[in-house]
N, CA and C of each residue as an Amber inpcrd file, in Angstrom:
protein
   465
  91.1240000 111.8340000 159.9290000  91.2620000 110.1460000 160.2790000
  90.9520000 109.6160000 158.2690000  91.2390000 109.0010000 158.0100000
  90.8160000 108.4760000 156.5410000  90.0700000 107.2470000 157.0280000
  88.9420000 107.4620000 155.6670000  88.2160000 105.5210000 155.7290000
  88.0950000 105.6130000 154.6710000  88.3190000 104.3110000 154.3930000
  88.2430000 103.5430000 153.1640000  87.2350000 102.4230000 153.3970000
  86.4480000 102.4840000 152.0220000  85.2860000 101.8380000 151.9290000
  85.5290000 100.8960000 151.0030000  85.1910000  99.6170000 151.3860000
  85.6940000  98.1770000 150.1140000  84.3150000  98.5460000 149.5520000
  84.3720000  98.3920000 148.3130000  83.7450000  98.2410000 146.9680000
  84.0970000  97.7730000 145.5070000  83.4270000  97.4670000 144.8970000
  83.3400000  96.9370000 143.1790000  85.2770000  97.4570000 142.9230000
  84.8290000  99.2740000 142.8810000  85.8840000  99.6520000 142.3670000
  87.0930000  99.6600000 142.8750000  87.5720000  99.2400000 144.0840000
  88.6060000  99.4380000 144.9310000  89.1710000  97.9410000 144.2660000
  88.3400000  96.6750000 144.3760000  88.7870000  95.2670000 144.1550000
  89.2870000  95.8080000 142.5230000  88.4820000  95.9810000 141.9420000
  88.9420000  95.9930000 140.4890000  90.1370000  96.9300000 140.0870000
  90.6790000  97.8170000 141.0870000  91.7230000  99.0470000 140.9410000
  92.9030000  98.1360000 141.0110000  92.4930000  97.5940000 142.8250000
  93.8530000  96.4920000 143.1970000  94.0050000  95.0030000 141.9990000
  93.0200000  95.1010000 141.3570000  93.3760000  93.4800000 140.6540000
  94.3780000  94.1630000 139.3780000  93.9110000  95.5830000 139.0950000
  94.9290000  96.1060000 137.9390000  96.0220000  96.4470000 138.3140000
  96.3750000  96.6410000 139.8120000  97.6050000  97.1240000 140.0940000
  98.3740000  95.6980000 140.0250000  97.8730000  94.1480000 140.6660000
  98.2010000  93.3100000 140.7800000  98.7960000  92.9940000 139.1190000
  98.2340000  93.0220000 138.2000000  98.3820000  92.3310000 136.9890000
  98.8200000  93.2310000 135.5600000  99.7060000  94.8480000 136.4430000
 100.0920000  95.7400000 135.6190000 101.0440000  95.3990000 134.9240000
 101.8360000  94.3790000 135.2470000 102.7920000  93.9290000 134.0650000
 101.9620000  93.4280000 132.8830000 101.2670000  92.8390000 132.9270000
 100.8390000  92.0350000 131.8530000  99.9330000  92.6150000 131.2350000
  99.0860000  93.5480000 131.9270000  97.8620000  95.0240000 131.3960000
  99.3170000  95.9110000 130.3750000 100.4570000  96.3110000 130.8680000
 101.4850000  97.0240000 130.2640000 101.7140000  96.1340000 128.7470000
 102.3270000  94.7660000 128.8010000 102.6350000  94.2960000 127.4210000
 101.6550000  94.2460000 126.7830000 100.8980000  93.9520000 127.3570000
  99.5910000  93.6800000 126.0360000  98.9500000  94.6270000 125.5100000
  98.5530000  95.8030000 126.1250000  99.0450000  97.4700000 125.5830000
  99.9290000  97.9330000 124.5340000 101.3300000  97.6010000 125.5230000
 102.4240000  97.9490000 124.1920000 102.5330000  96.9960000 122.9410000
 102.0000000  95.7430000 123.1890000 102.0210000  94.4580000 122.1070000
 100.6730000  95.3790000 120.9080000  99.2620000  95.8800000 121.2080000
  98.5790000  95.7150000 120.7220000  99.1470000  97.1990000 119.7480000
  99.7520000  98.5520000 120.8510000 100.6200000  99.6950000 119.4310000
 101.3940000  98.8730000 118.9770000 102.2730000  98.3200000 119.3480000
 102.9050000  97.3220000 118.0170000 101.8860000  97.4290000 116.3220000
 100.9580000  96.7820000 116.9390000 100.4090000  95.6540000 116.0070000
  99.7980000  97.3030000 115.0800000  99.3720000  98.1500000 115.8820000
  98.8100000  99.3930000 115.5360000  99.5390000 100.2910000 114.6570000
 100.6370000 100.4830000 114.9020000 101.2340000 101.1220000 114.7250000
 102.3690000 100.1190000 113.5570000 102.2200000  99.0830000 112.9290000
 102.7260000  98.4420000 111.7680000 101.4850000  98.5630000 110.6900000
 100.6230000  98.5330000 111.0730000  99.4750000  98.7630000 110.4220000
  99.2600000 100.0580000 109.8430000  99.7220000 100.6610000 110.6090000
  99.8050000 102.5030000 109.4630000 101.4060000 102.7310000 108.8260000
 102.4640000 102.1730000 109.5370000 103.3490000 102.1540000 108.4330000
 103.4450000 101.5250000 107.2330000 102.7990000 100.3900000 107.3240000
 102.4300000  99.6990000 106.4980000 101.7150000 100.4080000 104.9290000
 100.1700000 100.8500000 105.8160000  99.9220000 101.7530000 104.7650000
 100.2570000 103.1420000 104.4420000 100.5850000 103.8080000 104.8870000
 101.2290000 105.1360000 104.5140000 102.6410000 104.7840000 103.5180000
 103.4670000 103.5830000 104.2090000 104.7900000 103.2170000 102.6000000
 103.6070000 102.9440000 101.4840000 102.6720000 102.0230000 101.6140000
 101.8030000 101.5100000 100.6380000 101.4770000 102.7960000  99.3640000
 100.5750000 103.9640000 100.5850000  99.9540000 105.0240000  99.8060000
 101.1740000 106.0230000  99.2130000 102.3280000 106.1720000  99.3740000
 103.4830000 106.5510000  99.2020000 103.9910000 106.0380000  98.0380000
 104.2550000 104.9790000  97.8190000 104.3170000 104.0700000  97.1550000
 103.5770000 104.5090000  95.5730000 102.6680000 104.2360000  95.9710000
 101.6050000 104.2980000  94.6620000 101.3100000 105.5870000  94.5120000
 101.6560000 106.5760000  95.6310000 101.0920000 108.1690000  95.2700000
 101.1550000 108.8280000  93.2640000 101.1990000 109.5060000  92.5860000
 101.7210000 109.7450000  91.4660000 101.0370000 111.1760000  91.3880000
 101.9150000 112.2990000  90.6410000 102.8320000 112.0190000  89.8570000
 104.3270000 111.8630000  90.9450000 105.1730000 111.1960000  90.6310000
 106.3660000 111.3190000  90.9240000 107.1430000 112.2430000  89.7170000
 108.2050000 112.5590000  90.9910000 108.9070000 114.5440000  90.4350000
 109.9560000 113.2110000  89.7080000 110.9480000 112.5220000  88.9530000
 111.6090000 111.9080000  88.5620000 111.7760000 111.9080000  87.0570000
 112.5920000 110.9660000  86.6800000 113.2410000 111.1580000  84.9370000
 111.6750000 109.8330000  84.7930000 111.4060000 110.5190000  83.2790000
 110.4580000 109.6140000  82.4140000 111.0140000 109.0250000  81.6550000
 110.8400000 107.7910000  81.9020000 111.4000000 106.5530000  80.7470000
 110.1280000 106.2100000  79.8120000 110.9560000 105.6810000  78.7470000
 109.7540000 104.3480000  78.1650000 110.3880000 103.0050000  78.1670000
 109.8710000 102.5790000  78.6790000 109.8650000 101.0620000  78.9750000
 108.6740000  99.9930000  78.7070000 109.2790000  98.4950000  78.0770000
 108.0740000  97.3510000  77.3260000 107.5320000  96.8150000  78.6910000
 105.9730000  96.2500000  78.1350000 105.6950000  95.4650000  79.7290000
 105.9250000  94.1000000  78.9580000 105.4030000  93.1040000  79.8500000
 105.6030000  91.6910000  79.4130000 104.7610000  91.2950000  77.8950000
 103.7690000  91.9520000  77.3140000 103.7300000  92.0740000  76.1750000
 104.1710000  92.5200000  74.9910000 105.5010000  93.1020000  75.7470000
 106.0990000  93.6930000  74.4280000 105.7460000  95.1680000  74.4590000
 104.2810000  95.6310000  74.5650000 104.2430000  97.0610000  74.7160000
 104.7830000  98.1830000  75.5100000 104.4280000  99.0950000  74.2900000
 105.6940000 100.2380000  75.3370000 104.8480000 100.9900000  75.8970000
 105.0330000 101.7330000  77.0070000 104.9300000 102.6430000  77.9990000
 105.7530000 103.1890000  78.7640000 105.3330000 104.6740000  79.0370000
 105.9390000 105.6900000  80.0960000 105.7440000 105.7550000  81.4750000
 107.0860000 105.1880000  81.8290000 107.0880000 105.2850000  83.3980000
 107.9680000 106.4570000  84.1660000 107.3690000 107.0130000  85.0010000
 107.6820000 108.0300000  85.8970000 108.4540000 107.1730000  86.9110000
 110.0110000 107.5860000  86.9060000 110.6330000 107.4340000  88.5560000
 110.7850000 108.6250000  88.9400000 110.8970000 108.0980000  91.0200000
 110.5850000 108.3740000  91.6750000 112.2780000 109.7440000  91.5760000
 111.7440000 110.7800000  92.5720000 112.8890000 111.6250000  92.6350000
 113.9540000 111.1930000  93.9070000 114.9350000 111.3660000  94.3070000
 115.6490000 111.2570000  95.1680000 115.1620000 111.7290000  96.2290000
 115.3130000 110.7390000  98.0970000 114.4480000 111.5280000  98.4320000
 112.8750000 110.9030000  98.8710000 112.5900000 110.4220000  97.6030000
 111.1160000 110.1860000  97.4190000 110.8370000 108.6430000  97.3320000
 109.4860000 108.5050000  97.8920000 109.3990000 107.0920000  98.1160000
 109.9950000 106.2520000  96.6340000 109.9740000 105.5200000  96.3160000
 109.9410000 104.8680000  95.0390000 109.2330000 104.2710000  94.6080000
 108.9250000 104.5190000  92.9310000 108.3680000 104.2930000  92.2400000
 108.0960000 102.9120000  91.6470000 106.8020000 102.4040000  91.2420000
 106.1840000 101.7180000  91.8050000 106.1760000 100.9810000  90.4820000
 107.3770000  99.7240000  90.1560000 107.1620000  99.4800000  88.6370000
 106.6670000  97.5690000  88.2650000 107.3740000  97.0500000  89.1970000
 106.6270000  95.9090000  89.0590000 105.7310000  95.2300000  90.0390000
 105.8360000  96.2730000  91.4890000 105.2570000  96.2180000  92.2640000
 105.7550000  94.7120000  93.6310000 107.1530000  94.3620000  92.9780000
 107.6780000  93.0590000  93.8750000 108.3100000  93.3620000  95.0510000
 108.6780000  95.0490000  94.6280000 109.5200000  94.9910000  95.9480000
 108.2440000  95.7400000  97.2710000 107.6290000  96.5920000  96.5980000
 106.2210000  96.8820000  97.1150000 105.3710000  95.4850000  98.4400000
 105.2390000  94.6820000  97.3530000 104.2200000  93.4480000  97.7570000
 105.8520000  92.3780000  99.0410000 106.4530000  92.9080000  99.0550000
 107.7810000  91.8840000  99.6280000 107.7930000  93.0220000 101.0480000
 107.2050000  94.3920000 101.3820000 106.9990000  95.0070000 102.6120000
 106.1800000  94.0970000 103.2380000 106.7250000  93.8930000 104.5220000
 105.9080000  93.7670000 105.5970000 106.1380000  93.8830000 107.6930000
 105.6030000  93.4360000 108.4540000 105.8750000  93.2300000 109.7770000
 105.6550000  92.4880000 110.5800000 106.3380000  91.9420000 111.5720000
 106.2070000  91.3490000 112.4510000 106.3580000  91.4920000 113.7620000
 106.2920000  90.8060000 114.5790000 106.0000000  91.4910000 116.3270000
 106.0650000  90.1580000 116.6520000 107.2580000  90.6070000 117.5430000
 107.6890000  89.6100000 118.7240000 107.6210000  90.0920000 120.0670000
 106.4090000  89.1820000 120.6750000 106.4400000  89.4000000 122.2300000
 106.1930000  90.8130000 122.5600000 106.6080000  91.2890000 123.5500000
 106.4070000  93.1550000 123.6880000 107.8590000  93.5420000 123.3350000
 108.5940000  93.3760000 123.1090000 110.0030000  94.0820000 122.7710000
 110.5120000  94.1460000 121.6620000 110.0690000  93.7070000 120.2940000
 110.6260000  93.7640000 119.0900000 109.3570000  94.1460000 118.2460000
 109.1860000  94.9830000 117.1210000 108.8980000  94.5790000 116.0150000
 110.0620000  95.1080000 114.9970000 109.2340000  94.1450000 113.9990000
 110.3760000  94.5990000 112.6540000 109.5190000  95.0070000 111.6040000
 109.9280000  95.9000000 111.0200000 109.0610000  95.9940000 109.9200000
 110.2260000  96.4820000 108.6810000 109.8760000  96.2870000 107.5330000
 110.8530000  96.3140000 106.2700000 110.2610000  95.3890000 105.0950000
 111.6990000  95.0700000 104.1580000 111.3360000  94.5810000 103.1560000
 112.0400000  93.0090000 103.7170000 110.8040000  92.1110000 103.6120000
 111.1470000  90.5360000 103.8490000 110.6320000  90.2590000 105.2780000
 110.1810000  91.4630000 106.2130000 109.3860000  91.2720000 107.6770000
 108.0450000  89.9900000 107.1470000 107.5690000  90.0940000 105.8910000
 106.5650000  89.7740000 105.8110000 106.5710000  88.3130000 105.2400000
 105.3260000  87.7020000 104.4990000 105.8350000  86.5700000 104.0550000
 106.1710000  86.0600000 103.1980000 106.6390000  87.4000000 102.3980000
 107.4180000  87.4410000 100.8570000 108.6320000  87.8970000 101.1930000
 109.7680000  87.1010000  99.9210000 110.5490000  87.6830000 100.6240000
 111.1120000  88.8280000  99.5700000 112.0460000  89.2060000 100.2270000
 112.3900000  91.0390000  99.1750000 113.3020000  90.1880000  98.2420000
 113.1390000  91.0040000  96.8970000 113.9550000  91.3630000  95.8710000
 115.8440000  91.5590000  96.3600000 116.4940000  91.3770000  95.4490000
 117.8560000  91.2550000  96.0160000 118.0160000  92.6400000  95.9380000
 117.3630000  93.7930000  95.2080000 117.8270000  95.3890000  94.9890000
 117.0710000  95.6070000  96.0770000 116.5170000  95.2650000  96.8870000
 115.7530000  95.8980000  98.3790000 116.5880000  96.9410000  98.8120000
 118.0450000  96.8560000  99.2620000 118.7020000  97.2400000 100.2030000
 119.1910000  98.6640000  99.3440000 119.4560000  98.3700000  97.6740000
 120.0510000  99.8260000  97.0210000 118.5540000 100.6020000  96.6050000
 117.9630000 100.2510000  96.6830000 117.1390000 101.6850000  96.6090000
 116.3580000 101.8600000  97.6300000 116.4230000 101.5760000  98.9210000
 116.0500000 102.3460000 100.2820000 117.4130000 102.6110000 100.6260000
 118.2570000 102.6870000 100.7040000 119.9470000 103.0740000 100.8850000
 120.4050000 104.5720000  99.8480000 120.1210000 103.3560000  98.7720000
 120.9890000 103.7510000  97.5880000 122.2460000 103.6820000  97.2720000
 122.8940000 103.7570000  96.5670000 124.7730000 103.5090000  96.1420000
 125.5200000 104.3400000  95.7750000 126.3990000 104.1970000  95.0410000
 127.3960000 105.3070000  95.2050000 126.8910000 106.1810000  93.6610000
 125.8340000 105.5740000  92.8720000 125.6220000 105.9220000  91.6630000
 123.8290000 106.6110000  91.6950000 123.4540000 105.8600000  92.6270000
 121.7260000 106.6570000  92.9800000 121.8200000 106.5570000  94.2270000
 120.6350000 108.2300000  94.0640000 120.1740000 108.2210000  95.5610000
 119.3050000 107.5190000  96.2840000 119.1050000 107.3370000  97.4460000
 118.4440000 106.3750000  98.0960000 117.0900000 107.1570000  98.2740000
 116.0560000 106.0590000  97.6030000 114.7270000 106.3070000  97.6130000
 114.1080000 105.7270000  98.9250000 114.1110000 106.2540000 100.0850000
 113.4740000 105.6430000 101.3530000 112.3140000 105.1450000 101.8370000
 111.3420000 104.9390000 100.8040000 109.9090000 104.4680000 101.4050000
 109.7790000 103.6720000 102.7830000 110.3870000 102.6390000 103.7430000
 110.5710000 102.5140000 104.6850000 110.7300000 103.9840000 105.5090000
 111.8580000 104.3560000 105.5670000 112.4140000 105.6860000 105.7190000
 110.9750000 106.5340000 106.0450000 110.6860000 107.1020000 105.3060000
 110.0430000 107.9990000 104.8740000 108.6770000 107.7820000 105.3040000
 108.1320000 106.1680000 105.4360000 107.1400000 106.0800000 106.7740000
 107.2650000 106.1480000 108.0270000 108.5400000 105.9200000 108.4980000
 108.8090000 106.1960000 109.8150000 108.3160000 107.4890000 110.3250000
 109.4110000 108.3590000 109.3150000 109.1770000 109.7870000 109.8760000
 107.5260000 110.2550000 109.6510000 106.9440000 109.7330000 109.2920000
 105.3430000 110.1920000 108.9620000 104.9220000 109.6580000 110.2260000
 104.9760000 108.7420000 110.6070000 103.8880000 107.7730000 111.5620000
 104.7440000 108.0430000 112.8690000 105.3420000 108.9580000 113.3820000
 106.3050000 109.1940000 114.6480000 105.0510000 109.3990000 115.6830000
 104.3100000 110.2640000 115.2650000 103.0020000 111.1030000 116.1500000
 102.4070000 110.0470000 116.6160000 101.9250000 109.3580000 115.5560000
 100.6780000 108.7380000 115.2750000 101.0560000 107.3020000 116.3160000
 102.3340000 106.5950000 116.2670000 102.9580000 105.8160000 117.0130000
 102.8540000 105.8140000 118.2270000 103.1750000 107.3020000 119.0080000
 103.0930000 107.5250000 120.3180000 101.9030000 107.8000000 120.8360000
 100.8820000 108.0760000 119.9990000  99.0430000 108.2060000 120.7650000
  98.9060000 106.3340000 120.5110000  99.3850000 105.7070000 119.5670000
  98.7630000 104.3820000 119.8150000  99.0940000 103.6890000 121.3660000
 100.4070000 104.1500000 121.2410000 100.5600000 103.2340000 122.5120000
 100.6790000 103.8240000 123.3790000 100.0690000 105.2880000 123.6480000
  99.7010000 105.6530000 125.1460000  98.0540000 105.4520000 125.0260000
  97.0680000 104.8280000 123.8670000  95.7750000 104.8950000 124.1450000
  95.6910000 103.6370000 124.2060000  96.3230000 102.4360000 123.8640000
  96.5850000 100.9120000 124.2180000  96.7910000 100.9600000 125.8320000
  97.8980000 101.3210000 125.8370000  98.1830000 100.6780000 127.7280000
  97.1640000 101.5950000 128.2800000  96.4440000 102.7970000 128.3480000
  95.9260000 103.0810000 129.1420000  94.5300000 102.6210000 128.8580000
  94.0040000 102.5400000 127.6460000  93.1540000 101.8360000 128.2220000
  92.7660000 100.1150000 128.7720000  94.1400000  99.6110000 128.5420000
  93.8850000  98.6500000 129.7590000  93.6750000  98.9080000 131.0540000
  93.8830000  99.8810000 131.5270000  94.5350000 100.1150000 133.0550000
  92.6190000 101.5960000 133.2950000  92.1320000 101.4960000 132.1170000
  90.5510000 102.2390000 132.6190000  89.6980000 101.2600000 133.8240000
  89.6230000 101.9590000 134.1270000  88.7160000 101.1880000 135.2620000
  87.0020000 100.9000000 134.9220000
């Protein structure tokens, strides 16, 4: 014979079962939030990381002063020259079903050359900054979702 005694923990478990859908959605949304922050931080760090392995150019700044600029190699995150492309990177979460991460997903509009840098052209190979960030954060994303959903169900 099984005897079940009513106590505070049983009530908590029944409440969590009753609200399982809502708790799961909150956990997924929080997992998206943490993953998006990781993706953006990783992409920014890779873009600003030096030295790059591409060609070296002499460029003129706004004041007309010459300086050396080392470009990125194919497959490497793009080199930061003006910062406009990097600043346009952002993320947006819509409910618990959709997260957008990319150029123009945040408050700034992306420059017209953003898709050419990320995907490449027939004359230039891709510098996939967003793709590299996603690849590096696959395991972190899994951990964020598991941790956030399980945190809501802890008794």
